[in-house]
MARBA-3410 file (N, C-alpha, C, O; in Angstrom, 1 decimal):
45
-13.5,2.9,41.5,-12.1,3.1,41.2,-12.0,4.4,40.3,-12.8,4.5,39.4 ~ -11.0,5.2,40.6,-10.9,6.4,39.8,-10.2,6.1,38.5,-9.4,5.2,38.4 ~ -10.6,6.9,37.5,-10.1,6.7,36.1,-8.7,7.3,36.0,-8.5,8.3,36.7 ~ -7.9,6.7,35.2,-6.6,7.3,34.9,-6.7,8.6,34.0,-7.6,8.6,33.2 ~ -5.9,9.5,34.3,-5.9,10.7,33.5,-5.3,10.5,32.1,-4.3,9.7,32.0
-5.9,11.1,31.1,-5.3,10.9,29.7,-4.1,11.7,29.6,-3.9,12.8,30.2 ~ -3.1,11.2,28.8,-1.9,11.9,28.6,-2.1,13.1,27.8,-2.6,13.0,26.6 ~ -1.9,14.3,28.3,-2.2,15.5,27.5,-1.3,15.7,26.3,-1.8,16.1,25.2 ~ 0.0,15.4,26.3,0.9,15.5,25.2,1.5,14.1,24.9,2.5,13.8,25.5 ~ 0.9,13.4,24.0,1.5,12.1,23.6,2.9,12.3,23.0,3.1,13.3,22.3
3.8,11.3,23.1,5.1,11.5,22.5,5.0,11.6,20.9,4.2,10.9,20.3 ~ 5.8,12.5,20.4,5.8,12.7,19.0,6.5,11.6,18.2,7.6,11.1,18.7 ~ 6.0,11.2,17.1,6.7,10.2,16.3,7.1,10.8,15.0,6.4,11.6,14.4 ~ 8.3,10.4,14.5,8.8,10.9,13.3,8.6,9.8,12.2,8.7,8.6,12.5 ~ 8.4,10.3,11.0,8.3,9.3,9.9,9.7,8.8,9.5,10.7,9.6,9.5
9.7,7.5,9.3,11.0,6.9,9.0,11.2,6.9,7.5,10.4,6.5,6.7 ~ 12.4,7.4,7.1,12.8,7.4,5.6,13.9,6.4,5.4,15.0,6.6,6.0 ~ 13.7,5.4,4.6,14.7,4.5,4.3,15.7,5.1,3.3,15.2,5.6,2.3 ~ 17.0,5.1,3.6,17.9,5.8,2.7,18.1,5.3,1.3,18.4,6.0,0.4 ~ 17.8,4.0,1.1,18.1,3.4,-0.2,16.7,3.0,-0.9,16.8,2.5,-2.0
15.6,3.4,-0.4,14.3,3.1,-1.0,14.1,4.0,-2.2,14.2,5.2,-2.1 ~ 13.7,3.3,-3.3,13.4,4.1,-4.5,12.1,3.5,-5.1,12.0,2.2,-5.1 ~ 11.2,4.3,-5.6,10.0,3.8,-6.2,10.0,4.1,-7.7,8.9,4.5,-8.2 ~ 11.1,3.9,-8.3,11.1,4.2,-9.7,10.5,3.2,-10.6,10.1,3.5,-11.8 ~ 10.3,1.9,-10.2,9.8,0.8,-11.0,8.3,0.8,-11.0,7.7,0.0,-11.7
7.7,1.6,-10.2,6.2,1.6,-10.1,5.6,2.3,-11.3,6.0,3.5,-11.6 ~ 4.7,1.7,-12.1,4.1,2.3,-13.2,3.2,3.4,-12.8,2.6,3.4,-11.7 ~ 3.0,4.4,-13.7,2.1,5.5,-13.4,0.7,4.9,-13.4,0.3,3.9,-13.9 ~ -0.2,5.7,-12.7,-1.5,5.2,-12.5,-2.3,5.3,-13.8,-2.2,6.3,-14.5 ~ -2.9,4.2,-14.2,-3.7,4.2,-15.4,-3.0,3.7,-16.6,-3.6,3.6,-17.7
-1.7,3.3,-16.5,-1.0,2.9,-17.7,-1.2,1.4,-17.9,-1.0,0.9,-19.0 ~ -1.5,0.6,-16.9,-1.7,-0.8,-17.0,-3.1,-1.1,-17.5,-4.0,-0.3,-17.3 ~ -3.2,-2.2,-18.2,-4.5,-2.6,-18.7,-5.5,-2.8,-17.5,-5.1,-3.4,-16.5 ~ -6.7,-2.4,-17.7,-7.7,-2.5,-16.6,-8.2,-4.0,-16.5,-8.5,-4.4,-15.4 ~ -8.4,-4.7,-17.6,-8.9,-6.0,-17.6,-7.9,-7.0,-18.2,-7.2,-6.6,-19.1
-7.9,-8.2,-17.8,-7.0,-9.2,-18.4,-7.6,-9.7,-19.7,-8.8,-9.6,-20.0 ~ -6.7,-10.1,-20.6,-7.1,-10.6,-21.9,-7.8,-12.0,-21.6,-7.3,-12.8,-20.8 ~ -8.9,-12.3,-22.3,-9.5,-13.5,-22.1,-8.8,-14.7,-22.9,-8.4,-14.5,-24.0 ~ -8.7,-15.8,-22.2,-8.1,-17.0,-22.9,-9.1,-17.6,-23.8,-10.3,-17.5,-23.6 ~ -8.7,-18.3,-24.9,-9.6,-19.0,-25.8,-10.3,-20.2,-25.0,-9.7,-20.7,-24.1
-11.4,-20.6,-25.5,-12.2,-21.7,-24.9,-11.3,-22.9,-24.9,-10.6,-23.2,-25.9 ~ -11.4,-23.7,-23.9,-10.7,-25.0,-23.8,-11.3,-26.0,-24.7,-12.5,-26.2,-24.7 ~ -10.5,-26.8,-25.4,-11.0,-27.8,-26.3,-10.7,-29.2,-25.6,-9.5,-29.5,-25.4 ~ -11.7,-29.9,-25.2,-11.5,-31.1,-24.5,-11.4,-32.4,-25.4,-10.8,-33.4,-25.0 ~ -11.9,-32.3,-26.6,-11.8,-33.5,-27.5,-11.3,-33.0,-28.8,-11.2,-33.9,-29.7
END
């Protein structure tokens, strides 16, 4: 069976921009603590 020809020019896609999207609450890279604070040892008795 013959192979199908590849589409030479695939349809162009545009990036979608949401009109109300804002990324203001995202902290800058490196401002958050890298490791969590360790909890004190549990006392069972």
